[in-house]
PDB file of N, CA, C, O and CB in Angstrom:
ATOM      1  N   MET A   1      12.041  11.109  -3.939  1.00  0.00           N
ATOM      2  CA  MET A   1      10.977  11.029  -2.927  1.00  0.00           C
ATOM      3  C   MET A   1      10.316  12.376  -2.794  1.00  0.00           C
ATOM      4  O   MET A   1      10.973  13.411  -2.903  1.00  0.00           O
ATOM      5  CB  MET A   1      11.530  10.561  -1.558  1.00  0.00           C
ATOM      6  N   GLU A   2       9.018  12.371  -2.559  1.00  0.00           N
ATOM      7  CA  GLU A   2       8.288  13.615  -2.431  1.00  0.00           C
ATOM      8  C   GLU A   2       7.873  13.840  -0.986  1.00  0.00           C
ATOM      9  O   GLU A   2       7.260  12.961  -0.381  1.00  0.00           O
ATOM     10  CB  GLU A   2       7.068  13.616  -3.344  1.00  0.00           C
ATOM     11  N   PHE A   3       8.188  14.985  -0.427  1.00  0.00           N
ATOM     12  CA  PHE A   3       7.851  15.296   0.930  1.00  0.00           C
ATOM     13  C   PHE A   3       6.730  16.319   0.967  1.00  0.00           C
ATOM     14  O   PHE A   3       6.873  17.449   0.499  1.00  0.00           O
ATOM     15  CB  PHE A   3       9.068  15.797   1.679  1.00  0.00           C
ATOM     16  N   LYS A   4       5.610  15.892   1.539  1.00  0.00           N
ATOM     17  CA  LYS A   4       4.465  16.781   1.662  1.00  0.00           C
ATOM     18  C   LYS A   4       4.168  17.118   3.129  1.00  0.00           C
ATOM     19  O   LYS A   4       3.464  18.081   3.435  1.00  0.00           O
ATOM     20  CB  LYS A   4       3.238  16.146   1.010  1.00  0.00           C
ATOM     21  N   SER A   5       4.726  16.294   4.026  1.00  0.00           N
ATOM     22  CA  SER A   5       4.451  16.524   5.447  1.00  0.00           C
ATOM     23  C   SER A   5       5.623  16.022   6.278  1.00  0.00           C
ATOM     24  O   SER A   5       6.519  15.353   5.763  1.00  0.00           O
ATOM     25  CB  SER A   5       3.135  15.822   5.882  1.00  0.00           C
ATOM     26  N   ILE A   6       5.610  16.344   7.548  1.00  0.00           N
ATOM     27  CA  ILE A   6       6.620  15.876   8.476  1.00  0.00           C
ATOM     28  C   ILE A   6       6.579  14.335   8.554  1.00  0.00           C
ATOM     29  O   ILE A   6       7.610  13.687   8.739  1.00  0.00           O
ATOM     30  CB  ILE A   6       6.403  16.512   9.879  1.00  0.00           C
ATOM     31  N   TYR A   7       5.418  13.788   8.415  1.00  0.00           N
ATOM     32  CA  TYR A   7       5.253  12.330   8.430  1.00  0.00           C
ATOM     33  C   TYR A   7       6.130  11.701   7.340  1.00  0.00           C
ATOM     34  O   TYR A   7       6.782  10.685   7.584  1.00  0.00           O
ATOM     35  CB  TYR A   7       3.753  11.939   8.221  1.00  0.00           C
ATOM     36  N   ASP A   8       6.151  12.290   6.154  1.00  0.00           N
ATOM     37  CA  ASP A   8       6.964  11.769   5.055  1.00  0.00           C
ATOM     38  C   ASP A   8       8.460  11.779   5.417  1.00  0.00           C
ATOM     39  O   ASP A   8       9.202  10.864   5.060  1.00  0.00           O
ATOM     40  CB  ASP A   8       6.721  12.596   3.776  1.00  0.00           C
ATOM     41  N   ILE A   9       8.874  12.811   6.116  1.00  0.00           N
ATOM     42  CA  ILE A   9      10.296  12.908   6.540  1.00  0.00           C
ATOM     43  C   ILE A   9      10.557  11.868   7.600  1.00  0.00           C
ATOM     44  O   ILE A   9      11.617  11.241   7.600  1.00  0.00           O
ATOM     45  CB  ILE A   9      10.645  14.341   7.084  1.00  0.00           C
ATOM     46  N   GLN A  10       9.604  11.665   8.519  1.00  0.00           N
ATOM     47  CA  GLN A  10       9.753  10.654   9.543  1.00  0.00           C
ATOM     48  C   GLN A  10       9.911   9.254   8.903  1.00  0.00           C
ATOM     49  O   GLN A  10      10.706   8.430   9.355  1.00  0.00           O
ATOM     50  CB  GLN A  10       8.540  10.688  10.499  1.00  0.00           C
ATOM     51  N   GLN A  11       9.141   9.027   7.863  1.00  0.00           N
ATOM     52  CA  GLN A  11       9.212   7.717   7.178  1.00  0.00           C
ATOM     53  C   GLN A  11      10.595   7.520   6.533  1.00  0.00           C
ATOM     54  O   GLN A  11      11.155   6.425   6.572  1.00  0.00           O
ATOM     55  CB  GLN A  11       8.091   7.603   6.090  1.00  0.00           C
ATOM     56  N   LEU A  12      11.136   8.598   5.939  1.00  0.00           N
ATOM     57  CA  LEU A  12      12.464   8.539   5.359  1.00  0.00           C
ATOM     58  C   LEU A  12      13.492   8.194   6.445  1.00  0.00           C
ATOM     59  O   LEU A  12      14.308   7.290   6.264  1.00  0.00           O
ATOM     60  CB  LEU A  12      12.816   9.880   4.674  1.00  0.00           C
ATOM     61  N   LEU A  13      13.449   8.907   7.558  1.00  0.00           N
ATOM     62  CA  LEU A  13      14.383   8.668   8.638  1.00  0.00           C
ATOM     63  C   LEU A  13      14.220   7.251   9.178  1.00  0.00           C
ATOM     64  O   LEU A  13      15.201   6.582   9.504  1.00  0.00           O
ATOM     65  CB  LEU A  13      14.184   9.695   9.752  1.00  0.00           C
ATOM     66  N   LYS A  14      12.999   6.815   9.266  1.00  0.00           N
ATOM     67  CA  LYS A  14      12.728   5.450   9.760  1.00  0.00           C
ATOM     68  C   LYS A  14      13.396   4.389   8.880  1.00  0.00           C
ATOM     69  O   LYS A  14      13.887   3.375   9.377  1.00  0.00           O
ATOM     70  CB  LYS A  14      11.209   5.195   9.817  1.00  0.00           C
ATOM     71  N   ARG A  15      13.406   4.637   7.573  1.00  0.00           N
ATOM     72  CA  ARG A  15      14.093   3.705   6.648  1.00  0.00           C
ATOM     73  C   ARG A  15      15.555   3.524   6.969  1.00  0.00           C
ATOM     74  O   ARG A  15      16.143   2.480   6.684  1.00  0.00           O
ATOM     75  CB  ARG A  15      13.964   4.190   5.228  1.00  0.00           C
ATOM     76  N   PHE A  16      16.138   4.543   7.561  1.00  0.00           N
ATOM     77  CA  PHE A  16      17.546   4.524   7.925  1.00  0.00           C
ATOM     78  C   PHE A  16      17.748   4.186   9.411  1.00  0.00           C
ATOM     79  O   PHE A  16      18.853   4.297   9.943  1.00  0.00           O
ATOM     80  CB  PHE A  16      18.180   5.872   7.604  1.00  0.00           C
ATOM     81  N   GLY A  17      16.658   3.773  10.064  1.00  0.00           N
ATOM     82  CA  GLY A  17      16.749   3.326  11.457  1.00  0.00           C
ATOM     83  C   GLY A  17      16.661   4.430  12.494  1.00  0.00           C
ATOM     84  O   GLY A  17      17.076   4.234  13.636  1.00  0.00           O
ATOM     85  N   THR A  18      16.138   5.570  12.128  1.00  0.00           N
ATOM     86  CA  THR A  18      16.032   6.699  13.045  1.00  0.00           C
ATOM     87  C   THR A  18      14.574   7.026  13.344  1.00  0.00           C
ATOM     88  O   THR A  18      13.777   7.282  12.442  1.00  0.00           O
ATOM     89  CB  THR A  18      16.738   7.924  12.466  1.00  0.00           C
ATOM     90  N   ILE A  19      14.253   7.011  14.621  1.00  0.00           N
ATOM     91  CA  ILE A  19      12.914   7.416  15.080  1.00  0.00           C
ATOM     92  C   ILE A  19      13.100   8.507  16.112  1.00  0.00           C
ATOM     93  O   ILE A  19      13.804   8.327  17.105  1.00  0.00           O
ATOM     94  CB  ILE A  19      12.102   6.200  15.679  1.00  0.00           C
ATOM     95  N   MET A  20      12.455   9.652  15.867  1.00  0.00           N
ATOM     96  CA  MET A  20      12.607  10.783  16.762  1.00  0.00           C
ATOM     97  C   MET A  20      11.380  10.942  17.645  1.00  0.00           C
ATOM     98  O   MET A  20      10.251  10.998  17.158  1.00  0.00           O
ATOM     99  CB  MET A  20      12.857  12.059  15.971  1.00  0.00           C
ATOM    100  N   TYR A  21      11.618  11.013  18.958  1.00  0.00           N
ATOM    101  CA  TYR A  21      10.582  11.452  19.870  1.00  0.00           C
ATOM    102  C   TYR A  21      11.234  11.882  21.148  1.00  0.00           C
ATOM    103  O   TYR A  21      11.660  11.061  21.960  1.00  0.00           O
ATOM    104  CB  TYR A  21       9.542  10.350  20.125  1.00  0.00           C
ATOM    105  N   ILE A  22      11.308  13.180  21.319  1.00  0.00           N
ATOM    106  CA  ILE A  22      11.860  13.739  22.515  1.00  0.00           C
ATOM    107  C   ILE A  22      10.727  14.187  23.448  1.00  0.00           C
ATOM    108  O   ILE A  22      10.873  14.196  24.671  1.00  0.00           O
ATOM    109  CB  ILE A  22      12.795  14.904  22.176  1.00  0.00           C
ATOM    110  N   GLY A  23       9.616  14.552  22.846  1.00  0.00           N
ATOM    111  CA  GLY A  23       8.481  15.010  23.617  1.00  0.00           C
ATOM    112  C   GLY A  23       8.211  16.519  23.428  1.00  0.00           C
ATOM    113  O   GLY A  23       7.152  17.023  23.800  1.00  0.00           O
ATOM    114  N   ASP A  24       9.153  17.193  22.867  1.00  0.00           N
ATOM    115  CA  ASP A  24       9.004  18.614  22.550  1.00  0.00           C
ATOM    116  C   ASP A  24       9.045  18.750  21.024  1.00  0.00           C
ATOM    117  O   ASP A  24      10.023  18.359  20.387  1.00  0.00           O
ATOM    118  CB  ASP A  24      10.136  19.490  23.240  1.00  0.00           C
ATOM    119  N   ARG A  25       7.992  19.296  20.453  1.00  0.00           N
ATOM    120  CA  ARG A  25       7.860  19.343  18.998  1.00  0.00           C
ATOM    121  C   ARG A  25       9.039  20.056  18.353  1.00  0.00           C
ATOM    122  O   ARG A  25       9.575  19.577  17.354  1.00  0.00           O
ATOM    123  CB  ARG A  25       6.559  20.032  18.608  1.00  0.00           C
ATOM    124  N   VAL A  26       9.446  21.175  18.895  1.00  0.00           N
ATOM    125  CA  VAL A  26      10.559  21.942  18.318  1.00  0.00           C
ATOM    126  C   VAL A  26      11.848  21.158  18.350  1.00  0.00           C
ATOM    127  O   VAL A  26      12.596  21.144  17.372  1.00  0.00           O
ATOM    128  CB  VAL A  26      10.744  23.256  19.057  1.00  0.00           C
ATOM    129  N   LEU A  27      12.120  20.497  19.481  1.00  0.00           N
ATOM    130  CA  LEU A  27      13.340  19.698  19.608  1.00  0.00           C
ATOM    131  C   LEU A  27      13.280  18.480  18.682  1.00  0.00           C
ATOM    132  O   LEU A  27      14.294  18.102  18.095  1.00  0.00           O
ATOM    133  CB  LEU A  27      13.545  19.249  21.076  1.00  0.00           C
ATOM    134  N   ASP A  28      12.115  17.871  18.547  1.00  0.00           N
ATOM    135  CA  ASP A  28      11.979  16.772  17.589  1.00  0.00           C
ATOM    136  C   ASP A  28      12.337  17.192  16.188  1.00  0.00           C
ATOM    137  O   ASP A  28      13.062  16.489  15.483  1.00  0.00           O
ATOM    138  CB  ASP A  28      10.577  16.232  17.606  1.00  0.00           C
ATOM    139  N   LEU A  29      11.826  18.350  15.777  1.00  0.00           N
ATOM    140  CA  LEU A  29      12.076  18.869  14.431  1.00  0.00           C
ATOM    141  C   LEU A  29      13.567  19.191  14.240  1.00  0.00           C
ATOM    142  O   LEU A  29      14.134  18.900  13.186  1.00  0.00           O
ATOM    143  CB  LEU A  29      11.218  20.132  14.174  1.00  0.00           C
ATOM    144  N   LYS A  30      14.193  19.786  15.250  1.00  0.00           N
ATOM    145  CA  LYS A  30      15.609  20.122  15.154  1.00  0.00           C
ATOM    146  C   LYS A  30      16.462  18.840  15.032  1.00  0.00           C
ATOM    147  O   LYS A  30      17.422  18.786  14.264  1.00  0.00           O
ATOM    148  CB  LYS A  30      16.048  20.955  16.390  1.00  0.00           C
ATOM    149  N   MET A  31      16.087  17.834  15.797  1.00  0.00           N
ATOM    150  CA  MET A  31      16.833  16.560  15.725  1.00  0.00           C
ATOM    151  C   MET A  31      16.647  15.915  14.349  1.00  0.00           C
ATOM    152  O   MET A  31      17.589  15.348  13.795  1.00  0.00           O
ATOM    153  CB  MET A  31      16.363  15.580  16.845  1.00  0.00           C
ATOM    154  N   MET A  32      15.447  16.000  13.808  1.00  0.00           N
ATOM    155  CA  MET A  32      15.201  15.478  12.474  1.00  0.00           C
ATOM    156  C   MET A  32      16.087  16.208  11.438  1.00  0.00           C
ATOM    157  O   MET A  32      16.636  15.600  10.520  1.00  0.00           O
ATOM    158  CB  MET A  32      13.698  15.623  12.111  1.00  0.00           C
ATOM    159  N   GLU A  33      16.199  17.527  11.627  1.00  0.00           N
ATOM    160  CA  GLU A  33      17.063  18.284  10.752  1.00  0.00           C
ATOM    161  C   GLU A  33      18.518  17.847  10.807  1.00  0.00           C
ATOM    162  O   GLU A  33      19.184  17.744   9.777  1.00  0.00           O
ATOM    163  CB  GLU A  33      16.967  19.720  11.087  1.00  0.00           C
ATOM    164  N   LEU A  34      19.011  17.588  12.028  1.00  0.00           N
ATOM    165  CA  LEU A  34      20.366  17.135  12.202  1.00  0.00           C
ATOM    166  C   LEU A  34      20.576  15.733  11.547  1.00  0.00           C
ATOM    167  O   LEU A  34      21.592  15.499  10.891  1.00  0.00           O
ATOM    168  CB  LEU A  34      20.707  17.096  13.708  1.00  0.00           C
ATOM    169  N   GLU A  35      19.643  14.852  11.728  1.00  0.00           N
ATOM    170  CA  GLU A  35      19.733  13.514  11.123  1.00  0.00           C
ATOM    171  C   GLU A  35      19.692  13.598   9.618  1.00  0.00           C
ATOM    172  O   GLU A  35      20.424  12.895   8.921  1.00  0.00           O
ATOM    173  CB  GLU A  35      18.603  12.616  11.620  1.00  0.00           C
ATOM    174  N   LEU A  36      18.825  14.471   9.119  1.00  0.00           N
ATOM    175  CA  LEU A  36      18.718  14.678   7.674  1.00  0.00           C
ATOM    176  C   LEU A  36      20.023  15.171   7.088  1.00  0.00           C
ATOM    177  O   LEU A  36      20.451  14.726   6.023  1.00  0.00           O
ATOM    178  CB  LEU A  36      17.608  15.664   7.359  1.00  0.00           C
ATOM    179  N   ARG A  37      20.647  16.089   7.793  1.00  0.00           N
ATOM    180  CA  ARG A  37      21.944  16.654   7.363  1.00  0.00           C
ATOM    181  C   ARG A  37      23.007  15.529   7.321  1.00  0.00           C
ATOM    182  O   ARG A  37      23.820  15.467   6.399  1.00  0.00           O
ATOM    183  CB  ARG A  37      22.402  17.817   8.342  1.00  0.00           C
ATOM    184  N   GLU A  38      22.982  14.681   8.296  1.00  0.00           N
ATOM    185  CA  GLU A  38      23.930  13.544   8.335  1.00  0.00           C
ATOM    186  C   GLU A  38      23.745  12.637   7.144  1.00  0.00           C
ATOM    187  O   GLU A  38      24.718  12.203   6.528  1.00  0.00           O
ATOM    188  CB  GLU A  38      23.760  12.735   9.625  1.00  0.00           C
ATOM    189  N   LEU A  39      22.488  12.346   6.814  1.00  0.00           N
ATOM    190  CA  LEU A  39      22.192  11.505   5.646  1.00  0.00           C
ATOM    191  C   LEU A  39      22.689  12.139   4.344  1.00  0.00           C
ATOM    192  O   LEU A  39      23.233  11.469   3.466  1.00  0.00           O
ATOM    193  CB  LEU A  39      20.685  11.248   5.553  1.00  0.00           C
ATOM    194  N   PHE A  40      22.480  13.454   4.257  1.00  0.00           N
ATOM    195  CA  PHE A  40      22.906  14.179   3.056  1.00  0.00           C
ATOM    196  C   PHE A  40      24.420  14.178   2.941  1.00  0.00           C
ATOM    197  O   PHE A  40      24.966  13.881   1.878  1.00  0.00           O
ATOM    198  CB  PHE A  40      22.378  15.624   3.076  1.00  0.00           C
ATOM    199  N   GLN A  41      25.097  14.507   4.024  1.00  0.00           N
ATOM    200  CA  GLN A  41      26.561  14.554   4.039  1.00  0.00           C
ATOM    201  C   GLN A  41      27.170  13.203   3.730  1.00  0.00           C
ATOM    202  O   GLN A  41      28.261  13.113   3.166  1.00  0.00           O
ATOM    203  CB  GLN A  41      27.060  15.042   5.385  1.00  0.00           C
ATOM    204  N   SER A  42      26.440  12.128   4.112  1.00  0.00           N
ATOM    205  CA  SER A  42      26.900  10.766   3.844  1.00  0.00           C
ATOM    206  C   SER A  42      26.516  10.302   2.441  1.00  0.00           C
ATOM    207  O   SER A  42      26.802   9.172   2.046  1.00  0.00           O
ATOM    208  CB  SER A  42      26.328   9.806   4.879  1.00  0.00           C
ATOM    209  N   GLN A  43      25.859  11.202   1.691  1.00  0.00           N
ATOM    210  CA  GLN A  43      25.405  10.964   0.321  1.00  0.00           C
ATOM    211  C   GLN A  43      24.423   9.831   0.219  1.00  0.00           C
ATOM    212  O   GLN A  43      24.429   9.073  -0.751  1.00  0.00           O
ATOM    213  CB  GLN A  43      26.569  10.683  -0.566  1.00  0.00           C
ATOM    214  N   LEU A  44      23.559   9.713   1.241  1.00  0.00           N
ATOM    215  CA  LEU A  44      22.518   8.695   1.239  1.00  0.00           C
ATOM    216  C   LEU A  44      21.169   9.207   0.704  1.00  0.00           C
ATOM    217  O   LEU A  44      20.265   8.428   0.401  1.00  0.00           O
ATOM    218  CB  LEU A  44      22.338   8.162   2.639  1.00  0.00           C
ATOM    219  N   ILE A  45      21.064  10.546   0.598  1.00  0.00           N
ATOM    220  CA  ILE A  45      19.863  11.137   0.009  1.00  0.00           C
ATOM    221  C   ILE A  45      20.288  12.168  -1.009  1.00  0.00           C
ATOM    222  O   ILE A  45      21.385  12.722  -0.930  1.00  0.00           O
ATOM    223  CB  ILE A  45      18.949  11.775   1.092  1.00  0.00           C
ATOM    224  N   GLU A  46      19.422  12.420  -1.960  1.00  0.00           N
ATOM    225  CA  GLU A  46      19.700  13.358  -3.045  1.00  0.00           C
ATOM    226  C   GLU A  46      19.601  14.810  -2.547  1.00  0.00           C
ATOM    227  O   GLU A  46      18.927  15.101  -1.559  1.00  0.00           O
ATOM    228  CB  GLU A  46      18.722  13.124  -4.222  1.00  0.00           C
ATOM    229  N   THR A  47      20.279  15.692  -3.248  1.00  0.00           N
ATOM    230  CA  THR A  47      20.288  17.117  -2.912  1.00  0.00           C
ATOM    231  C   THR A  47      18.887  17.707  -2.867  1.00  0.00           C
ATOM    232  O   THR A  47      18.511  18.420  -1.937  1.00  0.00           O
ATOM    233  CB  THR A  47      21.128  17.882  -3.914  1.00  0.00           C
ATOM    234  N   ARG A  48      18.114  17.374  -3.929  1.00  0.00           N
ATOM    235  CA  ARG A  48      16.740  17.906  -3.997  1.00  0.00           C
ATOM    236  C   ARG A  48      15.892  17.444  -2.841  1.00  0.00           C
ATOM    237  O   ARG A  48      15.146  18.243  -2.274  1.00  0.00           O
ATOM    238  CB  ARG A  48      16.078  17.498  -5.294  1.00  0.00           C
ATOM    239  N   ASP A  49      15.980  16.178  -2.470  1.00  0.00           N
ATOM    240  CA  ASP A  49      15.252  15.638  -1.335  1.00  0.00           C
ATOM    241  C   ASP A  49      15.665  16.367  -0.044  1.00  0.00           C
ATOM    242  O   ASP A  49      14.823  16.757   0.764  1.00  0.00           O
ATOM    243  CB  ASP A  49      15.504  14.116  -1.209  1.00  0.00           C
ATOM    244  N   TYR A  50      16.934  16.532   0.117  1.00  0.00           N
ATOM    245  CA  TYR A  50      17.461  17.210   1.315  1.00  0.00           C
ATOM    246  C   TYR A  50      16.915  18.641   1.381  1.00  0.00           C
ATOM    247  O   TYR A  50      16.440  19.067   2.433  1.00  0.00           O
ATOM    248  CB  TYR A  50      19.029  17.223   1.304  1.00  0.00           C
ATOM    249  N   GLN A  51      16.974  19.372   0.296  1.00  0.00           N
ATOM    250  CA  GLN A  51      16.516  20.776   0.313  1.00  0.00           C
ATOM    251  C   GLN A  51      15.021  20.873   0.608  1.00  0.00           C
ATOM    252  O   GLN A  51      14.592  21.730   1.382  1.00  0.00           O
ATOM    253  CB  GLN A  51      16.824  21.457  -1.035  1.00  0.00           C
ATOM    254  N   THR A  52      14.240  20.009   0.001  1.00  0.00           N
ATOM    255  CA  THR A  52      12.805  20.027   0.174  1.00  0.00           C
ATOM    256  C   THR A  52      12.428  19.687   1.631  1.00  0.00           C
ATOM    257  O   THR A  52      11.604  20.352   2.259  1.00  0.00           O
ATOM    258  CB  THR A  52      12.144  19.039  -0.804  1.00  0.00           C
ATOM    259  N   ALA A  53      13.063  18.638   2.126  1.00  0.00           N
ATOM    260  CA  ALA A  53      12.764  18.200   3.504  1.00  0.00           C
ATOM    261  C   ALA A  53      13.207  19.271   4.501  1.00  0.00           C
ATOM    262  O   ALA A  53      12.513  19.541   5.481  1.00  0.00           O
ATOM    263  CB  ALA A  53      13.469  16.844   3.821  1.00  0.00           C
ATOM    264  N   LEU A  54      14.362  19.875   4.243  1.00  0.00           N
ATOM    265  CA  LEU A  54      14.862  20.911   5.141  1.00  0.00           C
ATOM    266  C   LEU A  54      13.947  22.110   5.182  1.00  0.00           C
ATOM    267  O   LEU A  54      13.705  22.671   6.251  1.00  0.00           O
ATOM    268  CB  LEU A  54      16.243  21.342   4.726  1.00  0.00           C
ATOM    269  N   LEU A  55      13.434  22.510   4.037  1.00  0.00           N
ATOM    270  CA  LEU A  55      12.493  23.628   3.967  1.00  0.00           C
ATOM    271  C   LEU A  55      11.221  23.307   4.759  1.00  0.00           C
ATOM    272  O   LEU A  55      10.728  24.142   5.518  1.00  0.00           O
ATOM    273  CB  LEU A  55      12.143  23.948   2.494  1.00  0.00           C
ATOM    274  N   LEU A  56      10.713  22.131   4.583  1.00  0.00           N
ATOM    275  CA  LEU A  56       9.512  21.713   5.288  1.00  0.00           C
ATOM    276  C   LEU A  56       9.739  21.668   6.801  1.00  0.00           C
ATOM    277  O   LEU A  56       8.882  22.107   7.567  1.00  0.00           O
ATOM    278  CB  LEU A  56       9.058  20.348   4.784  1.00  0.00           C
ATOM    279  N   LEU A  57      10.866  21.152   7.226  1.00  0.00           N
ATOM    280  CA  LEU A  57      11.198  21.104   8.650  1.00  0.00           C
ATOM    281  C   LEU A  57      11.304  22.498   9.235  1.00  0.00           C
ATOM    282  O   LEU A  57      10.824  22.743  10.342  1.00  0.00           O
ATOM    283  CB  LEU A  57      12.503  20.348   8.869  1.00  0.00           C
ATOM    284  N   ARG A  58      11.916  23.402   8.518  1.00  0.00           N
ATOM    285  CA  ARG A  58      12.082  24.778   9.031  1.00  0.00           C
ATOM    286  C   ARG A  58      10.764  25.503   9.090  1.00  0.00           C
ATOM    287  O   ARG A  58      10.537  26.278  10.019  1.00  0.00           O
ATOM    288  CB  ARG A  58      13.058  25.566   8.164  1.00  0.00           C
ATOM    289  N   GLN A  59       9.888  25.283   8.135  1.00  0.00           N
ATOM    290  CA  GLN A  59       8.571  25.889   8.160  1.00  0.00           C
ATOM    291  C   GLN A  59       7.769  25.356   9.354  1.00  0.00           C
ATOM    292  O   GLN A  59       7.088  26.116  10.044  1.00  0.00           O
ATOM    293  CB  GLN A  59       7.828  25.615   6.836  1.00  0.00           C
ATOM    294  N   GLU A  60       7.858  24.069   9.582  1.00  0.00           N
ATOM    295  CA  GLU A  60       7.127  23.464  10.672  1.00  0.00           C
ATOM    296  C   GLU A  60       7.676  23.923  12.027  1.00  0.00           C
ATOM    297  O   GLU A  60       6.927  24.096  12.989  1.00  0.00           O
ATOM    298  CB  GLU A  60       7.185  21.947  10.561  1.00  0.00           C
ATOM    299  N   THR A  61       8.998  24.117  12.082  1.00  0.00           N
ATOM    300  CA  THR A  61       9.636  24.610  13.307  1.00  0.00           C
ATOM    301  C   THR A  61       9.115  26.015  13.645  1.00  0.00           C
ATOM    302  O   THR A  61       8.816  26.319  14.800  1.00  0.00           O
ATOM    303  CB  THR A  61      11.186  24.629  13.147  1.00  0.00           C
ATOM    304  N   GLN A  62       9.012  26.860  12.615  1.00  0.00           N
ATOM    305  CA  GLN A  62       8.505  28.218  12.851  1.00  0.00           C
ATOM    306  C   GLN A  62       7.063  28.181  13.347  1.00  0.00           C
ATOM    307  O   GLN A  62       6.712  28.931  14.258  1.00  0.00           O
ATOM    308  CB  GLN A  62       8.599  29.060  11.565  1.00  0.00           C
ATOM    309  N   LYS A  63       6.211  27.317  12.761  1.00  0.00           N
ATOM    310  CA  LYS A  63       4.858  27.168  13.236  1.00  0.00           C
ATOM    311  C   LYS A  63       4.818  26.738  14.694  1.00  0.00           C
ATOM    312  O   LYS A  63       4.048  27.274  15.491  1.00  0.00           O
ATOM    313  CB  LYS A  63       4.118  26.177  12.381  1.00  0.00           C
ATOM    314  N   ALA A  64       5.649  25.772  15.031  1.00  0.00           N
ATOM    315  CA  ALA A  64       5.667  25.237  16.393  1.00  0.00           C
ATOM    316  C   ALA A  64       6.159  26.301  17.386  1.00  0.00           C
ATOM    317  O   ALA A  64       5.654  26.385  18.505  1.00  0.00           O
ATOM    318  CB  ALA A  64       6.565  23.977  16.465  1.00  0.00           C
ATOM    319  N   LEU A  65       7.129  27.098  16.984  1.00  0.00           N
ATOM    320  CA  LEU A  65       7.624  28.175  17.859  1.00  0.00           C
ATOM    321  C   LEU A  65       6.562  29.248  18.059  1.00  0.00           C
ATOM    322  O   LEU A  65       6.392  29.755  19.167  1.00  0.00           O
ATOM    323  CB  LEU A  65       8.901  28.806  17.271  1.00  0.00           C
ATOM    324  N   GLN A  66       5.853  29.593  16.999  1.00  0.00           N
ATOM    325  CA  GLN A  66       4.766  30.576  17.122  1.00  0.00           C
ATOM    326  C   GLN A  66       3.665  30.070  18.046  1.00  0.00           C
ATOM    327  O   GLN A  66       3.136  30.812  18.874  1.00  0.00           O
ATOM    328  CB  GLN A  66       4.180  30.902  15.743  1.00  0.00           C
ATOM    329  N   LYS A  67       3.339  28.820  17.890  1.00  0.00           N
ATOM    330  CA  LYS A  67       2.289  28.209  18.704  1.00  0.00           C
ATOM    331  C   LYS A  67       2.705  28.172  20.174  1.00  0.00           C
ATOM    332  O   LYS A  67       1.902  28.394  21.081  1.00  0.00           O
ATOM    333  CB  LYS A  67       1.974  26.786  18.200  1.00  0.00           C
ATOM    334  N   LYS A  68       3.982  27.884  20.370  1.00  0.00           N
ATOM    335  CA  LYS A  68       4.541  27.808  21.742  1.00  0.00           C
ATOM    336  C   LYS A  68       4.513  29.164  22.450  1.00  0.00           C
ATOM    337  O   LYS A  68       4.282  29.250  23.656  1.00  0.00           O
ATOM    338  CB  LYS A  68       5.989  27.285  21.699  1.00  0.00           C
ATOM    339  N   SER A  69       4.755  30.219  21.668  1.00  0.00           N
ATOM    340  CA  SER A  69       4.803  31.572  22.254  1.00  0.00           C
ATOM    341  C   SER A  69       3.430  32.170  22.530  1.00  0.00           C
ATOM    342  O   SER A  69       3.326  33.171  23.240  1.00  0.00           O
ATOM    343  CB  SER A  69       5.559  32.492  21.338  1.00  0.00           C
ATOM    344  N   ASN A  70       2.362  31.566  21.973  1.00  0.00           N
ATOM    345  CA  ASN A  70       1.025  32.086  22.216  1.00  0.00           C
ATOM    346  C   ASN A  70       0.385  31.501  23.453  1.00  0.00           C
ATOM    347  O   ASN A  70      -0.748  31.848  23.784  1.00  0.00           O
ATOM    348  CB  ASN A  70       0.153  31.824  21.037  1.00  0.00           C
TER     349      ASN A  70
END
């Protein structure tokens, strides 16, 4: 699977029955990261997919934190 945006990661999580919406962008991203880790540890997603999605989530988290601090 190819991840180009957070939406792609949301669609992956949705396939496994997980929908994230806390109302705080940073917390949503952190929860997605935790769910993604669970899927990886359960061997439900490939290592490459996990790494790519994790990188994208962390980049987006940094953007959200910077935006929040401004």
